[in-house]
C-alpha positions in Angstrom: -0.5 -0.1 0.1 1.0 3.4 -0.6 1.0 6.0 2.0 0.6 9.8 1.5 1.7 12.0 4.1 0.2 14.9 4.1 2.7 17.9 3.8 2.6 20.6 6.7 0.7 23.8 5.7 0.0 26.8 7.1 -3.6 27.8 8.6 -5.7 29.1 6.0 -7.5 32.6 6.9 -10.4 32.0 9.4 -12.0 35.1 7.8 -11.6 34.5 4.6 -14.5 32.8 3.1 -15.0 31.9 -1.1 -18.2 30.2 -0.9 -20.7 31.1 1.7 -24.3 28.8 1.4 -26.8 28.7 3.3 -30.0 26.8 4.1 -29.5 24.7 0.5 -32.1 22.2 -0.2 -32.3 19.5 -2.9 -34.8 17.6 -3.8 -35.6 15.2 -6.7 -39.1 15.2 -6.1 -40.2 14.4 -2.9 -36.7 13.1 -2.6 -34.9 15.6 -0.1 -31.3 15.4 -0.5 -30.0 18.2 1.2 -32.0 19.8 4.2 -31.1 22.9 4.5 -27.3 22.9 4.6 -25.0 25.4 5.6 -21.3 24.8 4.6 -18.5 28.1 4.5 -14.7 27.9 2.2 -11.9 29.6 2.4 -9.2 31.1 0.8 -6.6 28.9 -0.3 -7.5 25.8 1.8 -8.1 22.4 0.4 -11.7 21.1 1.5 -12.9 17.3 0.9 -17.0 16.4 0.3 -17.7 12.9 1.5 -20.6 11.0 2.2 -22.1 7.9 1.7 -24.0 7.2 -1.5 -27.0 8.5 -2.4 -25.7 11.7 0.1 -25.2 14.2 -3.0 -21.7 14.8 -3.0 -21.5 15.4 -6.9 -25.3 17.4 -6.8 -23.9 19.9 -3.6 -20.6 20.2 -6.3 -23.1 20.9 -9.2 -25.2 23.4 -7.2 -22.0 25.6 -6.2 -20.7 25.8 -9.9 -24.7 27.0 -11.2 -25.3 23.4 -12.5 -27.9 22.7 -10.3 -30.5 24.7 -9.5 -31.7 24.3 -5.8 -35.1 24.0 -4.6 -34.1 26.6 -1.8 -31.2 28.5 -0.4 -28.6 31.1 -0.8 -24.8 30.3 -2.4 -22.9 33.1 -2.9 -18.8 32.7 -4.6 -16.5 35.4 -4.3 -20.1 37.5 -2.1 -22.0 37.2 -5.4 -25.0 35.6 -5.6 -25.6 32.8 -7.9 -28.9 33.1 -8.2 -29.1 36.3 -9.0 -26.2 36.4 -11.9 -27.3 36.2 -15.9 -24.9 36.5 -18.6 -22.0 38.4 -18.8 -21.9 38.8 -15.0 -21.7 35.1 -14.1 -19.8 34.5 -17.1 -17.1 36.7 -15.5 -17.5 34.5 -11.9 -17.5 30.9 -13.7 -14.0 32.4 -15.4 -12.8 32.4 -11.8 -13.1 28.8 -11.7 -12.2 25.5 -12.6 -13.4 22.5 -12.8 -12.2 18.5 -12.9 -15.2 16.1 -13.6 -15.3 12.7 -12.6 -13.4 10.2 -15.2 -11.9 13.9 -16.6 -14.9 14.8 -18.9 -12.2 14.4 -22.4 -14.5 15.6 -25.6 -12.9 12.3 -27.2 -13.3 14.2 -30.5 -11.0 16.6 -29.9 -7.1 16.3 -29.0 -5.1 17.3 -25.0 -4.6 20.4 -26.8 -8.0 21.4 -28.2 -9.5 20.0 -24.7 -7.6 21.9 -22.7 -8.4 25.3 -25.8 -12.2 24.5 -24.6 -12.5 27.0 -21.6 -10.8 29.4 -24.3 -12.1 29.3 -26.8 -15.3 29.6 -24.7 -14.4 32.9 -22.3 -12.5 34.4 -24.5 -10.8 36.0 -27.4 -6.9 34.6 -27.6 -4.9 34.1 -31.2 -4.6 30.3 -32.2 -0.4 30.6 -31.4 -1.4 32.0 -28.2 -3.8 29.2 -27.2 -1.4 26.6 -28.3 1.6 28.7 -25.7 -0.9 28.0 -22.6 -1.9 24.5 -23.3 1.9 23.8 -23.4 2.0 25.8 -20.3 -0.6 23.5 -18.6 0.4 20.3 -19.6 3.9 20.6 -18.0 2.1 22.2 -15.2 0.6 19.1 -14.6 2.8 16.8 -15.4 2.2 16.0 -19.0 4.8 15.2 -21.8 4.8 17.8 -25.0 3.5 15.2 -27.3 0.7 13.9 -25.6 -0.8 17.6 -27.4 -1.6 15.4 -30.2 -3.0 12.3 -28.8 -6.7 11.5 -28.4 -8.3 10.7 -24.6 -8.5 6.8 -26.2 -4.9 6.9 -26.6 -4.3 8.1 -22.8 -3.9 6.4 -19.5 -6.6 6.9 -16.9 -3.6 8.8 -14.4 -3.1 10.7 -18.6 -6.9 11.5 -18.6 -6.8 12.7 -15.3 -3.6 15.3 -15.7 -5.6 16.5 -19.0 -8.8 17.7 -17.8 -6.5 19.5 -14.9 -4.8 21.0 -17.0 -8.6 22.3 -18.7 -10.0 22.8 -15.4 -6.2 25.7 -15.3 -6.7 26.5 -18.3 -8.0 30.5 -17.4 -5.8 30.6 -13.9 -8.6 30.0 -11.0 -9.1 31.1 -7.7 -10.7 27.6 -7.1 -10.8 24.7 -8.3 -13.5 22.1 -7.9 -12.3 18.0 -8.8 -14.7 15.2 -8.8 -13.7 11.8 -7.4 -9.7 13.0 -8.5 -8.5 9.8 -7.6 -11.5 7.3 -8.5 -9.8 4.8 -10.8 -6.8 4.8 -10.3 -3.8 3.0 -8.8 -2.3 3.1 -5.5 0.6 4.8 -6.6 -1.5 6.9 -9.4 -3.3 8.3 -6.9 -0.1 9.7 -4.8 1.1 11.4 -7.7 -2.0 12.4 -8.4 -2.7 13.4 -4.8 0.5 14.7 -4.4 0.4 17.0 -8.1 -3.0 18.8 -7.0 -1.2 19.5 -3.2 1.8 21.3 -5.2 -0.5 23.1 -7.7 -2.2 24.5 -5.1 0.4 25.6 -2.6 2.5 27.0 -5.4 -0.8 28.6 -7.6 -2.1 29.4 -4.3 -5.4 28.4 -5.1 -8.8 27.1 -2.7 -9.5 23.5 -3.4 -13.1 22.0 -3.5 -12.4 18.1 -3.9 -15.4 15.2 -3.7 -13.9 12.0 -3.2 -14.4 8.7 -1.3 -10.3 7.8 -1.1 -9.7 8.5 2.2 -5.9 8.4 2.0 -6.6 11.5 -0.7 -8.3 13.2 2.2 -5.1 12.3 4.6 -3.1 13.4 2.0 -4.6 16.6 0.8 -6.7 18.3 3.1 -7.3 21.1 5.6 -10.5 19.9 6.9 -13.1 17.6 5.3 -16.9 17.9 5.0 -19.0 14.8 5.9 -22.5 14.7 4.4 -24.9 12.5 6.9 -28.3 13.5 7.2 -29.0 14.9 4.3 -26.8 17.5 6.5 -23.2 18.2 6.7 -20.3 17.9 9.6 -17.4 19.5 8.7 -13.9 18.6 10.9 -10.6 16.7 10.5 -10.1 13.6 10.9 -8.4 13.8 14.1 -11.7 15.0 15.0 -14.1 13.3 12.7 -13.0 10.4 14.5 -14.8 11.0 17.4 -18.0 12.2 16.4 -20.5 9.1 17.6 -22.5 8.8 13.9 -22.4 5.9 13.3 -22.0 6.7 9.6 -19.0 8.4 10.5 -17.3 6.8 13.0 -17.3 3.9 10.2 -15.5 5.5 7.5 -13.0 7.2 9.9 -12.3 5.0 12.5 -13.2 2.0 10.8 -10.0 -0.4 9.2 -8.8 2.0 6.7 -9.5 5.5 8.4 -7.4 4.2 11.1 -4.9 3.1 9.1 -4.1 6.4 7.7 -4.5 8.2 10.6 -1.9 6.6 12.3 0.3 6.7 8.7 
């Protein structure tokens, strides 16, 4: 088993909140997924989001970035109310974050270079030459070789697809990066390397990272705090604090064999 040690770093500023969620309700018909959920994300931190199947981890992420319209509640990103923004104001806000969707979500008919350039074409009016230069820089940032630019997603390994998706998420130099199950499907070595990449980029670029994951090793290696979705609401802490939470699911997840191994590593 590959153990991933978390590097020491300064605590994020307590009063600098870049994402504020209050009273969030998400429902599908009569099925309530989130029942008046509250969450603060601090600038410069890595926040992990975990929960059992059906707790709405990805739904929460999609609500924050505006892909899912909540039933009720308030979501503010950089102080802007997501429910009140439209047109150019919304586009301007969306340029301040990047998203790595599960499995990379690359366009199969486009090369890696073209995939990275998608947000550049969507939000800017750059020349082809400049977009090529930016794509090359982002490839290098995520540790992909130069020749990966001309390859198609079908020619990439699982780990390379994740890195290409991350390069696309970084294309517009975002302040926040959202990651949806970034190490799912990767072998332990590739997952550990991706954890190191995320943490290194977060520190060097001063990113805020919001990460949905089920991988407790990733949580230990990368996160400052962890938000746990239970009973349609949220509990927030660290592994060392959550291990003492009496909720049965939290106990099973953090104090079970894998949780104890991660904590003791």
